[in-house]
Backbone bond lengths (Angstrom), bond angles and torsions (degrees), N, CA, C in turn:
res aa  C-N    CA-C-N  psi(-1)  N-CA   C-N-CA  omega(-1)  CA-C   N-CA-C  phi
1 M - - - 1.448 - - 1.562 105.69 -
2 P 1.385 114.45 130.45 1.431 116.68 -179.71 1.472 113.30 -70.36
3 K 1.350 115.56 151.94 1.370 118.81 -178.56 1.533 112.63 -79.87
4 P 1.362 121.77 139.50 1.415 118.85 -177.21 1.433 109.40 -66.77
5 E 1.323 117.44 143.99 1.457 124.83 -179.77 1.445 111.65 -77.93
6 G 1.249 121.72 156.67 1.456 129.30 169.44 1.464 107.85 -81.48
7 P 1.362 116.99 -162.18 1.459 119.34 178.31 1.563 111.06 -58.45
8 R 1.317 117.54 133.33 1.459 124.81 178.31 1.498 108.39 -71.82
9 R 1.287 113.69 126.89 1.405 118.97 171.60 1.487 116.52 -110.21
10 K 1.209 120.70 106.62 1.489 124.26 -177.41 1.509 106.71 -97.64
11 T 1.339 112.96 -164.63 1.453 116.77 -175.32 1.655 109.15 -61.43
12 R 1.149 117.17 160.29 1.435 123.58 -174.31 1.616 110.43 -54.91
13 S 1.356 113.08 -36.89 1.527 113.86 178.08 1.478 113.99 -69.20
14 R 1.401 116.15 -22.93 1.432 119.34 -177.95 1.447 110.12 -88.49
15 N 1.415 120.53 -22.70 1.374 120.22 -170.33 1.524 110.09 -92.59
16 L 1.254 121.81 117.34 1.436 122.76 -174.27 1.588 108.92 -109.20
17 D 1.360 116.59 153.80 1.372 120.45 169.90 1.484 110.17 -69.59
18 S 1.380 123.06 174.72 1.368 127.13 -177.15 1.554 111.03 -63.32
19 A 1.394 116.76 -39.81 1.480 117.78 174.87 1.466 114.97 -60.15
20 G 1.276 117.46 -43.74 1.440 122.78 178.01 1.466 113.59 -62.98
21 T 1.425 118.53 -40.34 1.319 124.32 177.74 1.616 113.01 -56.67
22 V 1.321 110.59 -55.93 1.473 118.32 -177.99 1.620 109.65 -63.99
23 H 1.291 114.71 -39.14 1.441 117.64 -178.36 1.620 109.08 -59.47
24 L 1.327 113.63 -47.02 1.442 119.73 -178.15 1.505 109.64 -66.29
25 L 1.283 119.92 -46.30 1.460 123.27 -179.62 1.500 109.14 -59.13
26 C 1.345 114.33 -55.37 1.439 117.69 -173.90 1.548 114.54 -68.64
27 A 1.324 121.09 -31.68 1.379 125.52 176.75 1.580 110.06 -65.05
28 D 1.261 114.05 -44.30 1.522 117.05 -178.42 1.506 112.71 -76.81
29 L 1.337 116.19 -29.77 1.462 117.93 -171.08 1.594 105.79 -97.35
30 L 1.230 119.32 -7.15 1.496 123.41 -177.90 1.541 110.73 -55.72
31 L 1.295 118.12 -45.47 1.488 120.56 -178.05 1.488 114.06 -97.89
32 A 1.223 118.58 18.70 1.504 124.27 -178.54 1.472 107.06 -85.11
33 F 1.275 115.43 122.75 1.510 120.52 -176.43 1.547 108.75 -109.34
34 G 1.249 117.37 155.67 1.432 119.50 175.28 1.504 119.83 105.75
35 G 1.367 114.19 -1.49 1.405 120.14 174.26 1.548 107.82 88.94
36 G 1.388 113.59 179.70 1.406 119.06 -167.99 1.540 110.98 -63.52
37 N 1.276 118.62 -42.29 1.489 119.77 -179.78 1.548 112.34 -58.49
38 A 1.256 116.59 -34.34 1.407 119.82 -175.56 1.512 113.31 -75.08
39 V 1.358 115.72 -21.64 1.504 120.27 -179.44 1.538 114.44 -99.01
40 I 1.349 115.08 3.41 1.406 117.48 179.11 1.578 114.86 -55.74
41 S 1.298 114.67 -43.76 1.462 116.10 -178.95 1.576 109.98 -69.13
42 L 1.333 118.20 -30.47 1.461 118.43 174.92 1.481 110.07 -67.91
43 L 1.334 118.48 -44.44 1.431 124.79 -178.71 1.610 107.20 -62.66
44 E 1.222 119.54 -37.10 1.401 126.93 175.96 1.487 110.94 -62.36
45 Q 1.383 115.00 -49.39 1.425 121.34 179.99 1.527 111.25 -57.65
46 I 1.365 116.65 -39.34 1.472 120.50 -172.89 1.557 104.28 -75.51
47 S 1.338 117.34 -52.69 1.470 124.09 -159.86 1.546 107.59 -82.20
48 V 1.284 122.29 -28.97 1.470 126.19 -174.02 1.487 110.61 -102.92
49 E 1.296 113.96 -58.88 1.471 118.97 -174.46 1.479 117.07 -78.79
50 R 1.331 119.17 -49.24 1.401 121.30 -178.24 1.493 116.95 -79.55
51 M 1.344 115.65 -52.68 1.461 116.90 -176.86 1.546 115.50 -98.79
52 Q 1.381 119.21 -9.08 1.321 129.20 172.28 1.607 107.84 54.04
53 W 1.321 118.35 45.88 1.476 120.39 177.31 1.489 110.66 -82.00
54 V 1.319 119.18 -24.59 1.500 124.86 -178.27 1.508 109.58 -138.82
55 T 1.278 120.61 151.98 1.435 123.30 174.63 1.546 109.89 -76.72
56 P 1.317 118.68 166.95 1.426 120.12 178.82 1.547 110.88 -64.44
57 Q 1.297 117.97 -34.74 1.496 118.90 177.93 1.464 112.10 -73.45
58 D 1.287 122.29 -33.95 1.495 126.99 174.38 1.570 104.43 -61.87
59 F 1.321 114.32 -47.09 1.534 112.66 -173.31 1.509 112.60 -68.64
60 A 1.342 115.86 -35.57 1.454 120.63 173.31 1.536 114.81 -61.36
61 A 1.410 114.82 -41.64 1.335 121.77 178.17 1.607 109.07 -65.32
62 A 1.303 116.32 -47.61 1.477 121.00 178.05 1.592 112.53 -53.86
63 I 1.283 112.24 -44.06 1.458 115.67 176.90 1.532 111.81 -64.79
64 G 1.329 116.73 -40.19 1.525 117.04 176.51 1.536 109.77 -62.79
65 F 1.347 117.76 -42.91 1.413 116.26 177.61 1.519 114.69 -62.26
66 A 1.296 114.69 -36.78 1.513 119.92 -179.09 1.597 105.62 -69.13
67 Y 1.239 119.85 -30.42 1.485 116.79 -179.77 1.627 109.64 -76.65
68 V 1.279 118.83 -21.92 1.486 115.83 -179.64 1.568 108.62 -96.52
69 T 1.306 119.91 -3.63 1.459 115.00 174.77 1.485 108.21 -101.32
70 P 1.341 116.63 156.26 1.461 121.29 178.05 1.584 109.66 -69.88
71 G 1.273 114.89 143.87 1.473 118.21 178.27 1.448 111.51 113.08
72 P 1.389 115.56 -177.22 1.409 123.75 -174.48 1.598 111.37 -72.85
73 I 1.353 113.35 148.41 1.470 117.61 177.26 1.484 115.54 -61.14
74 L 1.323 116.62 -25.55 1.444 119.56 -175.66 1.561 110.94 -72.71
75 I 1.350 120.82 2.47 1.408 123.64 167.34 1.502 112.23 -54.53
76 T 1.354 113.44 -23.85 1.479 124.45 174.77 1.595 109.98 -46.71
77 C 1.288 113.40 -36.32 1.495 119.47 -177.69 1.487 110.67 -58.46
78 A 1.377 120.81 -28.79 1.463 119.36 179.43 1.511 107.88 -69.24
79 F 1.307 121.13 -38.07 1.400 123.34 178.70 1.627 111.94 -66.43
80 I 1.364 111.99 -45.05 1.497 114.65 177.48 1.598 110.60 -67.36
81 G 1.263 116.81 -41.14 1.427 119.85 173.50 1.525 114.80 -54.69
82 Y 1.357 119.78 -40.26 1.348 127.61 173.04 1.428 115.65 -61.88
83 R 1.303 115.23 -43.14 1.506 122.95 -178.78 1.483 111.46 -68.38
84 A 1.376 112.30 -32.14 1.545 118.44 -175.94 1.521 110.23 -85.44
85 A 1.389 115.94 -32.53 1.584 111.30 -174.32 1.540 109.02 -152.43
86 G 1.299 116.21 26.53 1.456 115.54 175.56 1.501 115.56 80.51
87 F 1.334 113.93 -158.68 1.510 118.96 -179.24 1.558 113.54 -60.52
88 S 1.371 111.84 -42.43 1.457 113.92 -175.85 1.528 110.07 -66.33
89 G 1.367 113.94 -34.30 1.427 120.15 175.40 1.514 115.83 -59.50
90 A 1.375 112.49 -41.51 1.530 118.55 -178.50 1.464 105.86 -71.93
91 L 1.338 121.27 -42.62 1.571 119.73 177.87 1.492 112.58 -61.80
92 V 1.333 118.25 -48.43 1.471 126.24 -179.50 1.503 109.73 -59.98
93 A 1.242 121.11 -50.36 1.429 131.57 -174.99 1.577 108.78 -63.57
94 T 1.300 117.86 -45.07 1.468 125.13 176.11 1.582 111.40 -60.04
95 V 1.272 112.77 -55.52 1.508 121.03 -177.75 1.606 105.46 -59.55
96 G 1.250 111.50 -47.06 1.586 117.14 -171.84 1.514 109.78 -64.54
97 V 1.254 117.71 -46.76 1.517 121.76 -170.44 1.597 106.78 -70.62
98 F 1.363 117.06 -24.15 1.432 112.52 178.93 1.558 112.59 -101.27
99 L 1.325 115.95 -24.72 1.468 119.08 -177.15 1.510 112.54 -68.91
100 V 1.273 118.96 -40.45 1.434 123.68 -174.73 1.493 109.22 -66.37
101 P 1.367 121.40 -52.85 1.509 122.96 175.30 1.557 112.65 -53.77
102 W 1.342 113.97 -46.75 1.457 121.07 177.89 1.453 110.71 -57.92
103 F 1.229 122.74 -49.47 1.485 128.02 -178.02 1.527 108.36 -61.00
104 L 1.342 115.57 -46.94 1.541 118.71 179.43 1.556 109.34 -64.87
105 S 1.353 115.92 -42.95 1.465 113.70 174.51 1.472 117.85 -54.79
106 V 1.306 111.95 -45.77 1.481 117.48 -178.97 1.522 107.37 -65.96
107 L 1.252 123.31 -43.46 1.425 127.48 -179.00 1.539 114.91 -62.38
108 W 1.222 115.16 -39.23 1.516 121.02 -177.17 1.536 117.06 -101.04
109 A 1.315 118.68 -7.34 1.395 123.37 -176.67 1.572 113.87 -52.86
110 Q 1.388 115.91 -49.83 1.445 118.30 -177.45 1.526 111.26 -72.85
111 H 1.299 119.52 -23.01 1.478 122.14 175.36 1.533 112.86 -75.62
112 V 1.313 116.86 -38.65 1.452 123.38 175.82 1.551 107.50 -62.38
113 Q 1.306 113.37 -47.53 1.533 114.77 -179.35 1.498 111.46 -59.42
114 R 1.286 113.64 -40.18 1.490 113.74 -176.69 1.488 114.35 -71.93
115 Y 1.327 119.73 -27.39 1.392 124.26 -178.25 1.531 111.43 -111.52
116 I 1.273 120.41 27.02 1.418 122.99 -173.22 1.616 109.45 -68.27
117 Q 1.267 120.01 -28.04 1.439 121.84 -177.74 1.586 111.60 -94.12
118 H 1.381 114.39 0.47 1.492 116.96 -179.78 1.548 109.51 -66.11
119 P 1.307 115.58 136.52 1.556 121.13 -179.42 1.524 108.43 -58.35
120 W 1.319 125.82 -35.58 1.395 122.10 179.26 1.503 113.18 -62.93
121 L 1.379 114.74 -46.21 1.454 115.08 -179.03 1.528 112.31 -70.05
122 Q 1.278 116.75 -33.71 1.506 115.96 176.09 1.493 109.79 -67.25
123 G 1.316 118.12 -36.00 1.501 120.10 177.43 1.458 110.80 -66.51
124 F 1.357 116.22 -36.93 1.463 119.75 177.56 1.497 110.18 -59.58
125 G 1.339 118.14 -44.68 1.472 121.66 -178.06 1.451 109.74 -71.88
126 L 1.365 123.71 -32.55 1.397 120.10 174.09 1.568 116.00 -70.45
127 G 1.289 113.51 -30.60 1.505 116.97 176.02 1.518 112.20 -81.56
128 A 1.241 116.43 -33.87 1.594 122.33 -177.56 1.613 105.45 -68.77
129 S 1.264 121.28 -39.43 1.397 122.88 -176.33 1.497 113.36 -53.46
130 P 1.339 118.64 -55.58 1.443 119.15 -178.45 1.602 111.95 -64.90
131 A 1.306 114.09 -33.52 1.486 118.75 -179.60 1.544 107.03 -64.34
132 V 1.300 115.05 -36.04 1.514 118.14 -178.99 1.558 110.23 -70.96
133 I 1.322 117.98 -40.18 1.456 123.89 174.22 1.589 106.23 -57.04
134 G 1.270 119.70 -49.16 1.427 121.97 177.18 1.469 117.67 -54.61
135 L 1.450 112.34 -45.89 1.509 118.76 173.81 1.476 117.41 -65.29
136 L 1.423 115.46 -29.55 1.449 116.33 167.67 1.468 115.47 -66.15
137 G 1.320 115.55 -40.82 1.490 120.18 173.11 1.441 115.03 -54.48
138 I 1.311 117.45 -45.09 1.509 124.45 174.38 1.503 110.22 -62.09
139 T 1.312 120.57 -34.34 1.399 124.79 -178.55 1.489 108.21 -65.98
140 V 1.333 116.01 -44.14 1.468 125.34 -179.27 1.573 103.74 -57.70
141 F 1.271 121.54 -54.34 1.447 125.05 -177.95 1.530 110.13 -60.63
142 T 1.394 117.68 -45.98 1.438 118.05 179.51 1.421 112.72 -58.83
143 L 1.257 122.02 -52.29 1.492 122.28 179.77 1.468 113.21 -65.23
144 G 1.327 115.30 -36.00 1.507 121.18 -178.66 1.495 110.95 -59.15
145 R 1.302 119.48 -34.00 1.428 124.38 -174.96 1.513 110.18 -61.88
146 Y 1.357 117.38 -29.08 1.421 123.00 -178.16 1.492 117.13 -107.20
147 A 1.347 113.30 -18.29 1.423 117.06 -175.08 1.531 113.81 -83.57
148 F 1.276 118.67 -27.74 1.528 121.86 -179.35 1.484 108.37 -86.16
149 D 1.306 121.27 63.66 1.428 122.64 -179.54 1.535 114.03 -88.25
150 G 1.311 113.88 7.82 1.520 120.74 178.77 1.544 104.43 -179.60
151 W 1.473 107.92 165.62 1.422 117.25 -179.60 1.507 111.32 -61.50
152 V 1.295 119.54 -30.50 1.504 119.02 -177.03 1.565 109.80 -64.57
153 Y 1.294 120.16 -37.48 1.401 127.52 -173.47 1.474 104.51 -76.44
154 A 1.305 126.94 -34.28 1.418 126.61 173.09 1.578 110.93 -62.63
155 V 1.397 111.77 -43.49 1.483 114.20 179.26 1.556 110.02 -65.71
156 I 1.254 116.15 -41.97 1.562 119.30 176.71 1.549 108.45 -54.52
157 S 1.315 115.36 -49.03 1.494 122.21 -176.69 1.614 109.59 -61.43
158 G 1.262 111.80 -47.04 1.479 115.82 -177.91 1.572 110.48 -64.53
159 A 1.360 114.88 -43.84 1.470 118.41 178.43 1.600 112.01 -61.49
160 A 1.443 114.17 -39.49 1.424 117.78 174.56 1.485 114.02 -59.04
161 L 1.329 113.74 -44.30 1.470 120.00 -172.81 1.616 107.07 -70.07
162 G 1.314 116.03 -42.42 1.526 121.66 175.39 1.506 108.56 -58.57
163 L 1.336 119.96 -51.23 1.400 119.80 -179.34 1.532 114.48 -61.17
164 A 1.378 118.57 -40.59 1.394 119.41 -177.41 1.490 110.80 -72.76
165 L 1.420 122.00 -30.56 1.433 124.67 -178.78 1.530 114.12 -81.59
166 F 1.324 116.76 -39.80 1.441 119.82 -170.49 1.459 116.79 -114.05
167 T 1.363 120.15 7.32 1.482 121.24 178.59 1.560 108.16 -135.24
168 K 1.228 113.30 175.81 1.454 120.11 175.22 1.520 110.08 -104.23
169 V 1.301 120.24 24.13 1.434 120.73 -177.35 1.609 106.00 -69.71
170 S 1.242 114.62 137.45 1.478 118.64 178.08 1.519 111.98 -61.92
171 P 1.365 118.77 138.95 1.384 121.39 174.86 1.514 113.25 -55.70
172 I 1.277 117.78 -29.15 1.435 122.45 -178.22 1.555 107.18 -62.28
173 F 1.405 115.09 -48.67 1.446 116.96 -179.99 1.518 112.85 -70.54
174 I 1.327 119.54 -24.28 1.445 119.66 172.35 1.459 113.68 -64.78
175 L 1.406 113.33 -49.19 1.438 120.61 177.98 1.539 113.04 -57.20
176 A 1.428 111.22 -49.72 1.453 116.77 -179.91 1.527 113.20 -55.82
177 G 1.440 114.23 -45.22 1.432 118.19 -179.08 1.536 111.98 -67.89
178 G 1.299 119.33 -35.92 1.490 118.26 -179.99 1.560 106.87 -71.09
179 T 1.326 118.81 -35.96 1.432 122.42 -178.98 1.571 108.89 -60.34
180 V 1.376 114.05 -51.57 1.441 118.89 -179.04 1.484 112.45 -62.23
181 L 1.319 119.39 -43.25 1.478 126.37 177.32 1.586 110.44 -59.98
182 G 1.335 109.55 -42.02 1.533 114.07 179.49 1.523 112.11 -67.65
183 A 1.375 115.31 -39.16 1.385 119.11 -179.21 1.463 114.51 -69.68
184 V 1.355 116.40 -31.38 1.483 122.94 174.71 1.562 110.63 -72.35
185 A 1.402 113.54 -50.51 1.395 119.63 -175.69 1.526 113.34 -70.48
186 G 1.273 119.50 -36.41 1.455 124.05 -178.97 1.503 117.47 -44.37
187 P 1.336 115.98 -57.81 1.474 117.25 -179.68 1.518 110.47 -67.44
188 L 1.305 122.44 -28.43 1.475 121.36 178.32 1.483 110.94 -65.95
189 L 1.385 116.57 -38.92 1.461 121.41 -177.88 1.528 109.52 -78.65
190 I 1.221 121.54 -32.24 1.505 123.58 -175.28 1.547 112.06 -74.29
191 D 1.325 113.14 -39.61 1.461 116.77 -175.46 1.559 112.75 -80.98
């Protein structure tokens, strides 16, 4: 089994310090609406395609780990920050990706409550909802490109979809089962 790599060091132009990492992540994610799941494709575009901090397979694995851990999906930023700038990058990216939305939420909470019935705000919500659905669809395609690396993973995905759609099995058990099956099947398919 290959040894896990430490922080990935690319060319000097791709390697940012921790301040640059958090600035880039926060600036691009600042206007992302729809929650963590809706911004996965944007996060992938930044960290895999544009900055090349992580490989597509590393990104898919990080998202998978984020789904099986408690808390928000954007904890993936800790992994990406680590790959971009080491431990300090992980720390700063994690704090930055959660601090900015928290601050904006606190700042605007009273204003949103005051204008909740305003037609503009209601129109914003009606327009943002379909956009979020579209972003979630892109997320499915983005992760699907890297997740179906063999027939076993396609079977796991199909079983998870079937269980989610047609049974009352908790998503936690579906994720746990998929994780265990992937962990068992992974070494068999790689060797």
